[in-house]
C-alpha positions as CSV (number, residue, x, y, z in Angstrom):
1,M,124.6,103.6,73.4
2,G,123.5,102.1,70.2
3,K,127.1,101.8,69.0
4,K,128.5,98.8,68.4
5,R,131.7,98.1,70.3
6,I,134.7,96.9,68.3
7,S,136.6,94.3,69.7
8,Y,140.5,94.4,69.0
9,A,141.3,91.0,70.9
10,K,141.5,88.7,67.6
11,W,144.5,91.3,66.2
12,G,146.5,90.1,69.5
13,Y,145.9,86.5,68.9
14,I,146.8,87.1,65.0
15,F,150.1,88.9,66.2
16,S,151.3,86.2,68.4
17,I,150.7,83.3,65.7
18,P,154.4,83.9,64.2
19,F,155.9,83.3,67.9
20,V,153.6,80.3,68.6
21,V,154.4,78.8,65.3
22,A,158.2,79.4,65.7
23,F,157.9,78.3,69.4
24,A,156.3,75.1,68.5
25,L,158.7,74.2,65.7
26,F,161.9,75.2,67.4
27,T,161.7,74.8,71.0
28,L,158.6,72.7,71.9
29,Y,158.9,69.9,69.4
30,P,162.6,69.6,70.1
31,I,161.9,69.2,73.6
32,V,159.1,66.6,73.2
33,Y,161.6,64.8,70.8
34,T,164.4,64.8,73.2
35,V,162.1,63.4,75.8
36,F,160.8,60.6,73.6
37,I,164.3,59.1,72.2
38,A,165.6,59.1,75.5
39,F,163.5,56.0,76.1
40,T,164.6,54.7,72.9
41,D,167.5,53.0,70.9
42,L,168.1,55.8,68.5
43,K,171.7,55.8,67.4
44,G,174.1,55.9,64.3
45,A,174.3,58.3,61.9
46,A,171.9,56.5,59.5
47,N,169.3,55.7,62.0
48,T,166.4,57.5,61.8
49,T,163.8,54.8,63.3
50,P,163.6,54.5,66.8
51,H,162.0,52.2,68.7
52,I,160.8,52.0,72.2
53,L,163.0,50.0,74.5
54,E,160.2,47.3,76.1
55,E,162.8,45.0,78.0
56,D,164.3,47.8,80.3
57,I,163.1,51.4,79.1
58,L,165.3,53.1,81.6
59,K,168.3,51.7,80.1
60,N,169.8,54.7,78.5
61,F,169.6,56.3,82.0
62,K,171.6,53.6,83.6
63,E,174.0,53.4,81.4
64,V,174.6,57.5,81.3
65,L,174.8,57.3,85.3
66,A,177.0,54.5,85.0
67,T,179.4,56.1,82.4
68,S,182.5,57.2,84.0
69,Q,183.2,60.2,81.5
70,F,179.7,61.4,82.6
71,K,180.5,61.2,86.4
72,Q,183.7,63.1,85.6
73,S,182.0,65.7,83.8
74,F,179.6,66.2,86.3
75,G,182.0,66.8,88.6
76,N,184.2,69.2,86.4
77,T,180.8,71.5,85.8
78,W,180.3,71.8,89.5
79,K,183.9,72.8,90.3
80,I,184.1,75.2,87.4
81,W,180.7,76.6,88.3
82,I,181.8,76.9,92.1
83,M,185.1,78.5,91.0
84,N,183.5,81.1,89.0
85,F,180.1,81.9,90.8
86,I,181.9,82.7,94.5
87,P,184.1,85.4,93.0
88,Q,181.3,86.4,90.6
89,M,178.9,87.1,93.4
90,G,181.2,88.6,96.0
91,L,182.5,91.2,93.3
92,A,179.0,92.1,92.0
93,L,177.7,92.4,95.4
94,L,180.7,95.0,96.4
95,L,180.5,96.8,93.1
96,T,176.6,97.0,93.7
97,A,177.3,98.5,97.1
98,W,179.5,101.1,95.4
99,F,177.6,102.1,92.9
100,T,174.6,102.7,94.8
101,D,175.7,104.4,98.1
102,N,174.4,107.5,98.1
103,R,176.8,108.9,100.8
104,S,179.9,108.5,98.0
105,K,179.3,110.5,94.7
106,I,181.2,108.3,92.5
107,K,182.2,110.1,89.2
108,G,181.9,108.3,85.7
109,Q,179.5,105.5,87.0
110,G,177.9,105.0,83.5
111,L,181.8,104.4,82.0
112,F,182.4,101.8,84.7
113,K,178.9,100.1,84.1
114,V,179.4,99.7,80.6
115,A,183.3,98.6,80.9
116,F,181.9,95.8,83.7
117,Y,178.9,94.4,81.3
118,M,180.9,94.8,78.1
119,P,182.4,91.1,78.1
120,N,178.7,89.8,78.6
121,I,178.0,90.9,75.0
122,I,180.8,89.5,73.4
123,T,180.3,86.1,71.6
124,A,181.7,83.0,73.4
125,A,183.6,82.4,70.2
126,T,185.4,85.7,70.2
127,V,185.9,85.0,73.8
128,A,187.6,81.4,73.1
129,I,189.8,82.7,70.4
130,M,191.1,85.6,72.5
131,F,192.0,83.7,75.5
132,N,193.7,80.8,73.1
133,A,195.7,83.8,71.9
134,F,196.5,85.4,75.2
135,F,197.8,81.7,76.3
136,G,199.5,80.9,73.3
137,Y,202.6,78.7,73.2
138,P,205.3,79.3,72.6
139,I,204.5,82.7,71.5
140,G,201.6,84.7,73.3
141,P,201.5,87.9,75.4
142,V,201.2,86.1,78.9
143,N,204.5,84.3,78.0
144,D,206.0,87.2,76.7
145,L,205.0,89.3,79.8
146,L,206.2,86.3,82.3
147,I,209.8,86.0,80.1
148,R,210.2,90.0,80.1
149,F,209.7,90.4,83.7
150,H,211.8,87.3,84.7
151,F,209.0,85.1,86.2
152,V,210.1,82.3,83.9
153,D,212.8,81.5,81.9
154,S,211.3,79.7,79.0
155,A,207.8,79.6,77.5
156,Q,205.1,77.6,79.1
157,N,202.1,75.6,77.5
158,F,199.8,76.4,79.9
159,L,196.9,74.8,78.3
160,I,198.2,71.3,78.6
161,K,197.8,71.2,82.5
162,K,194.1,70.2,83.9
163,A,194.5,72.6,86.7
164,N,195.2,75.6,84.5
165,G,192.4,74.8,82.1
166,Q,189.7,74.4,84.6
167,N,191.0,77.8,86.1
168,I,191.2,79.7,82.8
169,V,187.6,78.6,81.9
170,A,186.5,79.6,85.5
171,F,187.8,82.9,85.1
172,I,186.6,83.4,81.8
173,Q,183.1,82.5,82.9
174,F,183.5,84.8,86.0
175,W,185.0,87.7,83.4
176,M,182.0,87.5,81.1
177,W,179.0,87.4,83.6
178,F,180.0,89.4,86.9
179,G,178.8,92.6,84.9
180,Y,175.8,90.9,84.5
181,T,175.2,89.8,88.0
182,M,176.3,93.6,89.1
183,I,173.6,95.2,86.7
184,T,170.8,93.1,88.0
185,L,171.7,93.4,91.7
186,I,171.9,97.6,91.0
187,S,168.5,97.3,89.0
188,G,167.3,95.6,92.6
189,V,168.5,98.0,94.8
190,I,167.5,101.2,92.9
191,G,163.7,99.7,93.5
192,I,164.1,100.2,97.1
193,D,162.2,103.2,99.0
194,P,164.8,105.8,99.8
195,S,163.2,106.6,102.9
196,I,164.5,103.2,104.2
197,F,168.3,103.9,103.8
198,E,167.3,107.5,105.2
199,A,166.0,105.8,108.3
200,A,168.8,103.5,108.4
201,E,171.3,106.8,108.2
202,M,169.3,108.4,110.9
203,D,169.6,105.3,113.3
204,G,173.4,105.6,112.9
205,A,174.2,102.7,110.5
206,N,177.8,102.8,108.3
207,R,177.6,101.9,105.2
208,V,178.7,98.3,106.0
209,Q,175.5,97.9,108.1
210,T,173.2,99.5,106.0
211,F,174.3,97.2,103.0
212,I,174.2,93.9,105.0
213,Y,171.1,94.5,107.1
214,V,168.9,96.7,104.8
215,T,169.9,96.2,101.1
216,I,170.5,92.4,101.0
217,P,167.3,91.9,102.8
218,S,165.5,94.1,100.9
219,I,166.7,92.4,97.2
220,R,166.0,88.8,98.5
221,T,163.8,88.1,95.1
222,I,166.7,89.4,93.2
223,L,169.3,87.6,94.6
224,L,167.2,84.5,94.0
225,F,166.9,85.3,90.4
226,S,170.7,85.6,90.2
227,L,171.3,82.5,92.3
228,V,169.1,80.3,90.0
229,T,169.7,81.6,86.8
230,S,173.5,81.4,87.8
231,L,173.0,77.9,88.9
232,I,171.4,77.1,85.6
233,G,173.7,78.7,83.0
234,G,176.7,76.9,85.2
235,L,175.1,73.6,84.7
236,N,174.6,74.2,81.2
237,M,178.1,75.6,80.6
238,F,178.9,74.7,76.9
239,D,180.2,77.2,74.6
240,I,183.7,78.3,76.5
241,P,184.6,75.0,77.3
242,L,184.1,73.3,73.7
243,L,185.5,76.2,71.6
244,F,188.5,77.2,74.0
245,L,189.6,73.4,74.9
246,N,187.1,71.0,73.5
247,G,186.9,69.5,77.1
248,G,190.6,68.9,77.4
249,P,193.3,68.6,78.6
250,D,192.6,65.1,79.5
251,N,188.9,65.9,79.7
252,A,189.8,68.5,82.7
253,T,187.1,70.8,80.8
254,L,184.7,68.4,79.6
255,T,181.4,69.7,81.3
256,T,177.8,67.7,81.3
257,N,176.7,69.8,77.7
258,V,180.3,69.0,76.3
259,F,179.5,65.5,77.0
260,I,176.0,65.6,75.9
261,Y,177.3,67.1,72.3
262,K,180.2,64.7,72.2
263,Q,177.6,61.6,72.6
264,A,175.0,63.0,70.0
265,F,177.3,64.4,67.4
266,S,180.6,62.3,67.5
267,G,181.6,58.3,67.3
268,A,178.5,56.3,67.6
269,Y,176.2,59.1,67.3
270,L,174.4,58.1,70.7
271,Y,171.5,60.3,70.4
272,N,169.5,58.2,72.9
273,R,172.0,58.4,75.6
274,A,172.3,62.0,74.8
275,A,169.0,62.5,75.3
276,A,169.0,60.6,78.4
277,A,171.9,62.8,80.0
278,S,169.8,65.8,79.2
279,L,167.0,64.8,81.4
280,I,169.0,63.7,83.9
281,M,170.7,67.5,84.1
282,L,167.1,68.8,83.9
283,A,166.1,67.0,87.0
284,I,169.1,68.0,88.8
285,I,168.6,71.7,88.1
286,V,165.2,71.4,89.1
287,V,165.7,69.9,92.4
288,F,168.6,72.2,93.1
289,S,166.7,75.3,91.9
290,S,163.6,74.3,94.2
291,L,166.2,73.9,97.1
292,L,167.6,77.4,96.5
293,F,163.7,78.6,96.6
294,W,163.0,76.7,99.9
295,L,166.3,78.3,101.5
296,M,165.7,81.6,100.4
297,R,161.9,81.7,101.1
298,D,160.7,84.7,103.0
299,R,159.9,82.8,106.6
300,D,158.2,85.9,108.3
301,A,156.0,86.2,105.1
302,E,155.2,82.4,106.0
303,K,154.7,83.0,109.8
304,A,152.4,85.9,108.9
305,K,150.0,83.9,106.4
306,K,149.8,80.6,108.9
307,L,148.9,83.3,111.7
308,R,146.4,84.8,109.2
309,K,144.9,81.4,108.1
310,Q,144.7,80.5,112.1
311,A,143.0,83.7,112.9
312,I,140.6,83.1,110.0
313,K,139.9,79.4,111.4
314,E,139.5,80.4,114.8
315,A,137.0,83.4,113.5
316,K,135.1,80.6,111.4
317,L,134.7,78.4,114.5
318,K,133.6,81.1,116.9
319,A,130.9,82.1,114.3
320,K,129.9,78.7,114.1
321,G,129.7,78.6,117.8
322,V,127.3,81.7,118.4
323,A,125.1,80.4,115.6
């Protein structure tokens, strides 16, 4: 009883100091500074003294939204994301159903999962170099195969056509990320109570019905996570379009992040417009993420919550009436 209690709480704060300092210097400060320069005239490689735009504080935002390149990059971003997201989610769901089906015993599941996830851990620079080599002109594996099997008579320069550029970038994004999405969905399915699947099987549900009516509703939150993270990653697409084709051909793979990069670090060094474009994309991501949260909300839970509140309210009114 007389012993003094020893508090170790201070050590937690001490050990968190390196993270807090690193976060403040390399994440928080750049974010705050980006917001600040979006409302200034900061541009030019030698200009280091930004001034607030007093006449029209939203001038940079208006200029960005009126720029044809930004509109084109925004359209490209959505198009490439949709082209890779739909097959990515479809294949990930199909593989999830395959790997988590208790009725089929698949041999070598671990090997398959590693193989499918492997592209996600390869660096973007390596992937860009690899696909540049694949579609090389006039010599490259794709051209060699097409000529050898007589699909074409001569070598084709695939990377000068806009449609080809967008399709290849979309395929690379799909190839790199479907394994990650699959692993995320599998982890959600593993967390479902096995008795639910057993009950569905006893009720006569086949594999497709079990997956559609039992598995998918049970991993609603995991699906929401995958949708939101894919949306954020898709609208922030940067490394592959830049390293693979540098936004070409003819700006076909110019995404919003590549546009922001080129505004800030090439030509006139328009830091203010690049910052304004970043904030515009942040607002768009917040709006669409909120929309996804609203669309995928648990309506049954909301109804139950409303009924509970109504029941409590009625009970309070009844208690007051009795009193």
